[in-house]
C-alpha positions in Angstrom: 25.2 -116.6 -39.7 27.1 -113.6 -38.2 26.3 -109.9 -37.6 28.5 -107.0 -38.8 28.2 -103.7 -36.9 30.6 -100.7 -37.0 31.3 -97.1 -36.0 29.2 -97.3 -32.8 30.7 -94.1 -31.3 29.3 -95.0 -27.9 28.0 -91.9 -26.1 30.5 -90.5 -23.5 30.7 -87.0 -22.1 34.5 -86.3 -21.6 36.1 -84.4 -18.8 39.5 -83.5 -20.2 42.4 -82.4 -18.1 44.3 -79.3 -19.2 47.0 -81.6 -20.7 44.4 -83.6 -22.6 42.9 -80.4 -24.0 46.2 -79.7 -25.8 45.8 -82.8 -28.0 43.7 -84.2 -30.8 41.1 -85.1 -28.2 40.0 -81.5 -28.0 39.1 -81.6 -31.7 37.0 -84.7 -31.0 35.2 -83.0 -28.2 34.2 -80.1 -30.5 33.1 -82.7 -33.1 31.1 -84.6 -30.4 29.2 -81.5 -29.5 27.6 -81.8 -33.0 27.5 -85.6 -33.2 25.9 -86.3 -29.8 22.5 -85.6 -31.4 23.2 -88.1 -34.2 24.8 -91.1 -32.4 21.8 -92.1 -30.4 21.6 -94.3 -27.3 18.1 -95.4 -28.2 19.5 -96.8 -31.5 22.2 -98.6 -29.7 19.6 -100.2 -27.4 17.5 -101.2 -30.4 20.6 -102.6 -32.1 21.3 -104.9 -29.2 17.7 -106.3 -29.3 17.6 -106.6 -33.1 20.9 -108.4 -33.4 20.2 -110.9 -30.7 16.7 -111.5 -32.0 18.4 -112.9 -35.1 20.6 -115.2 -33.0 23.9 -114.8 -34.8 26.7 -117.3 -34.1 29.2 -114.5 -34.2 29.3 -110.7 -34.0 32.0 -108.5 -35.6 32.6 -104.9 -34.8 34.9 -103.0 -37.3 36.0 -100.1 -35.2 35.3 -96.7 -33.8 33.7 -98.0 -30.6 34.8 -94.9 -28.8 35.3 -91.2 -29.6 38.2 -89.8 -27.5 40.5 -92.7 -26.6 40.2 -91.9 -22.9 41.1 -94.7 -20.3 37.7 -94.5 -18.6 36.0 -94.6 -22.0 37.8 -97.8 -23.0 36.6 -99.4 -19.7 33.0 -98.3 -20.2 33.2 -99.5 -23.8 34.4 -102.9 -22.6 31.4 -103.1 -20.3 29.1 -102.2 -23.2 30.7 -104.8 -25.5 30.5 -107.5 -22.9 26.7 -106.8 -22.5 26.2 -106.5 -26.2 27.9 -109.8 -26.9 26.3 -111.8 -24.1 26.9 -115.4 -24.8 27.7 -114.8 -28.5 31.3 -114.9 -29.8 32.6 -111.4 -30.6 35.5 -110.1 -32.7 36.5 -106.4 -32.6 39.1 -104.4 -34.5 40.0 -100.8 -33.6 39.1 -97.7 -35.6 40.8 -94.3 -35.8 38.8 -93.0 -32.8 40.0 -96.0 -30.8 43.6 -94.9 -31.4 43.2 -91.1 -31.4 46.3 -90.5 -29.3 48.9 -92.9 -27.8 47.5 -94.8 -24.9 49.1 -97.6 -22.9 47.8 -101.1 -23.6 46.7 -101.5 -20.0 44.6 -98.3 -20.2 43.5 -98.7 -23.8 42.9 -101.6 -26.2 44.1 -104.1 -23.7 40.7 -103.6 -22.1 39.2 -105.3 -25.2 41.9 -108.0 -25.5 39.4 -111.0 -25.0 37.7 -109.9 -28.3 41.0 -109.3 -30.2 42.6 -112.7 -29.9 44.4 -111.6 -26.7 45.6 -108.4 -28.5 49.2 -109.7 -28.4 49.8 -109.1 -32.1 48.1 -108.5 -35.4 46.5 -110.0 -37.3 44.6 -112.2 -34.9 42.3 -115.1 -35.8 39.0 -116.2 -34.2 37.6 -119.4 -35.6 34.0 -120.5 -35.6 33.2 -123.8 -37.2 34.6 -123.6 -40.7 35.0 -119.8 -40.7 38.2 -117.8 -39.7 37.6 -114.2 -38.7 41.0 -112.4 -39.3 41.3 -109.1 -37.5 43.6 -106.4 -38.7 44.7 -103.2 -37.0 44.7 -100.2 -39.4 44.3 -97.6 -36.6 47.1 -95.4 -35.3 47.5 -92.0 -33.8 47.7 -89.3 -36.5 48.1 -85.5 -36.6 45.1 -83.3 -36.1 42.5 -83.3 -38.9 43.9 -86.6 -40.2 42.2 -90.0 -39.8 44.2 -92.2 -42.1 45.3 -95.7 -41.3 48.2 -98.1 -42.0 48.9 -101.8 -41.6 52.7 -101.7 -41.9 55.0 -104.3 -43.5 55.2 -106.7 -40.6 51.4 -107.0 -40.3 51.0 -107.4 -44.1 53.6 -110.2 -44.1 51.9 -112.0 -41.2 48.5 -111.6 -42.9 49.8 -113.4 -46.0 51.0 -116.3 -43.8 47.7 -116.5 -41.9 45.6 -116.4 -45.1 47.6 -119.3 -46.5 47.3 -121.3 -43.3 43.6 -120.8 -43.0 43.1 -121.7 -46.7 45.0 -124.9 -46.2 42.8 -125.7 -43.3 39.8 -125.3 -45.5 38.3 -122.4 -43.7 36.3 -119.5 -45.1 38.5 -116.4 -44.5 36.7 -113.2 -43.4 39.0 -110.3 -43.1 38.0 -107.5 -40.6 39.4 -104.0 -40.7 38.3 -100.4 -40.1 39.6 -98.4 -43.1 38.4 -99.1 -46.6 40.6 -101.1 -49.0 39.2 -99.5 -52.2 40.4 -96.3 -53.8 38.0 -93.3 -53.4 35.9 -94.8 -50.7 36.9 -92.0 -48.3 38.9 -88.8 -48.6 42.6 -89.1 -48.8 43.1 -87.8 -45.3 41.0 -90.7 -44.0 42.3 -93.4 -46.3 44.4 -96.5 -45.7 47.9 -95.5 -46.7 49.1 -99.0 -47.7 45.9 -100.3 -49.3 47.8 -101.0 -52.6 50.1 -103.3 -50.7 47.1 -105.0 -49.0 45.4 -105.5 -52.3 48.6 -107.1 -53.6 48.5 -109.6 -50.7 44.9 -110.5 -51.5 45.7 -110.8 -55.2 48.3 -113.5 -54.3 46.6 -115.5 -51.6 43.0 -114.3 -51.6 40.2 -114.2 -49.0 36.5 -115.0 -49.2 35.2 -111.7 -47.8 36.6 -108.4 -46.5 34.5 -106.3 -44.0 35.1 -102.7 -42.9 33.5 -99.5 -41.6 34.8 -95.9 -41.6 32.9 -94.7 -44.6 29.6 -92.8 -44.1 27.7 -94.8 -46.6 27.3 -98.5 -47.2 29.5 -99.8 -49.9 30.0 -103.1 -51.9 33.2 -103.4 -53.9 35.6 -106.1 -54.9 39.4 -106.5 -55.3 41.2 -109.1 -57.5 42.0 -112.5 -55.9 43.7 -115.6 -57.3 40.4 -117.4 -57.9 38.0 -114.5 -58.7 37.1 -111.1 -57.2 37.1 -110.8 -53.4 34.0 -109.0 -52.2 34.5 -106.0 -49.9 31.5 -105.0 -47.8 31.2 -101.8 -45.7 28.6 -101.1 -43.1 28.4 -97.4 -42.0 27.6 -96.3 -38.5 25.3 -98.7 -36.7 24.1 -96.0 -34.3 23.5 -92.9 -36.4 20.3 -91.1 -37.1 19.9 -90.3 -40.9 21.3 -86.9 -41.7 22.8 -85.2 -44.8 26.2 -86.9 -44.0 25.2 -90.3 -42.7 22.8 -93.0 -43.8 20.4 -94.3 -41.2 22.1 -96.7 -38.8 22.4 -100.2 -40.2 23.9 -103.6 -39.6 24.4 -106.6 -41.9 23.3 -110.2 -41.2 25.6 -112.4 -43.3 25.0 -116.1 -43.9 28.0 -117.9 -45.4 27.6 -121.1 -47.5 28.6 -124.4 -45.8 31.8 -126.1 -47.0 31.3 -127.9 -50.3 28.2 -125.9 -51.4 27.8 -123.2 -54.0 29.8 -120.1 -53.1 27.0 -117.6 -52.4 26.6 -115.6 -49.2 23.3 -114.1 -48.2 23.3 -110.5 -46.9 20.3 -109.1 -45.1 20.4 -105.4 -44.5 18.7 -104.2 -41.3 18.3 -100.4 -41.2 17.0 -97.9 -38.7 13.5 -96.6 -39.5 12.4 -93.2 -38.1 8.8 -94.2 -38.7 9.0 -97.6 -37.0 11.5 -96.5 -34.3 13.4 -99.7 -34.8 15.4 -101.6 -37.3 13.6 -103.0 -40.3 14.5 -105.0 -43.4 15.9 -102.6 -46.0 17.5 -104.9 -48.6 18.5 -108.5 -49.3 21.0 -109.9 -51.8 23.3 -112.8 -52.7 27.0 -112.2 -52.8 29.3 -114.4 -54.9 32.3 -115.5 -53.0 35.6 -116.7 -54.7 36.1 -120.4 -55.2 38.1 -122.0 -52.5 41.4 -123.7 -53.3 
């Protein structure tokens, strides 16, 4: 069983230099002045306790750990991720807020390298038993008011190779990314530019499950694969209070079938309850996975 969380937007009060004010970071500061009342530290604390009470074998975080892509923010986020993971294996992929502006590897995502397969290249693979968690990077700096993502041809080509190798090894392939793969999941200015090319890769070589964040509502979709539809599951922000734009914070507990058994995954939805002041069971369902080759 593994846990899927996303869009944490860890609280951080930025002190921008004058140079940093003349960048996209300033727009995020103005946005944070509204969002700080929504992305709540008490929910993050409850998330930690609730996830670990379920004792997952693995935790995946599909982006937007930070808000401003500031060097000190990456360092503090690394400390939080280390505490959040504890002894549990952790896989992280970046979101658009984690790549708001260009930042050196040493000051930026390199701080999280141990949870990104060493962060030497994309995609990376983290294996646990018979499962391969395949991390993609869709995040890149964009112009103000844009939050779209892109994989690029080199990453798509390598992804196809990795998916074939993991299939040949008999592993269940779980693809991790930030931006949605489906059309219409988010506005065009926030969408994945080469999602059609990614869907073509999955149509040729398949995967058993795709996980993402970025959308403000939970979503369950599918894309064609060589042996049946590939389910695509989105968890919205795991730290947000319910409001007109966001669902209440939630995370997904996903139990995959053992090799050789029927191809059904169990998804338990844990959602923040204002009344309980904690996460509670909100839904439970079975998810049909494609047949393995």
